Steps between C-alpha positions, in 0.01 A plus 500: 500500500623839412532787745200660328295184613536620859369841401141370470181590691487133634832534663425846644182354641683207649763715669227734631294218631794359685567843652130554598485155640806569715361834604164354602662219703722747678213710609284212601774325696445695823138385478627132460281485200656367170377645186303196397323493832418866453354428158271229638400701790407796282308267261306340786415853624381606157316184445337395830372138497692414181627136468871414462442405137337842437788681664759296309339612169491863628870487593616289208643211703415147560239380755789321673682826562187648645455198723845523647473875558152474646636246759774751595255792531253303689768390753578870554130582561481725191240303306249229583325239305131454523277237333280613216137488615376347165797269406644299784835428307561864433696710755492880483784726611437803733748761636494536889528821695863415565542463120332823431731676738810358344371561142449866588860531611628306191285726283655813661843356421393440139366851474842632615665284226258655241610846631861408463434396142334840440807684645729288276321554167271803591128483562377551151746235358397256791134537379612473132693182592201353671279577206755343261528190701127459530463544119786247437342253748155527323650467163697196592234339698264534199754339265584212743180456677680531828283582805598837655693500826395792729 
């Protein structure tokens, strides 16, 4: 591969993704909340009563990933499982008050990261970047039929 091969959008995105992941982990570390746990906790909060399979589709991971994360979050008292009233084999996931409190702290840390991004590239450029990334995601999802991760 030539040097120009590394001057592509996909390589810039990969490098930025790694830097953002590290920045998220660094900010979540004091809360003892890995980024994957934060994502699931936020998804459960946004989708109360969702099943593990529904959350797996929402987050773009396997149900097995969700099952393992669910156990850890449940052990910490951050989420709870409840049986579905109509389907006895279906289990719903709900955030607990403790989970809500931790999620609020984690969200505050992520908002500060968003502010840092705006300081680095400027407020207008940060918004432009967000719009471009959304446009790219929608365009690629339409082509590959990939379900969005939010």
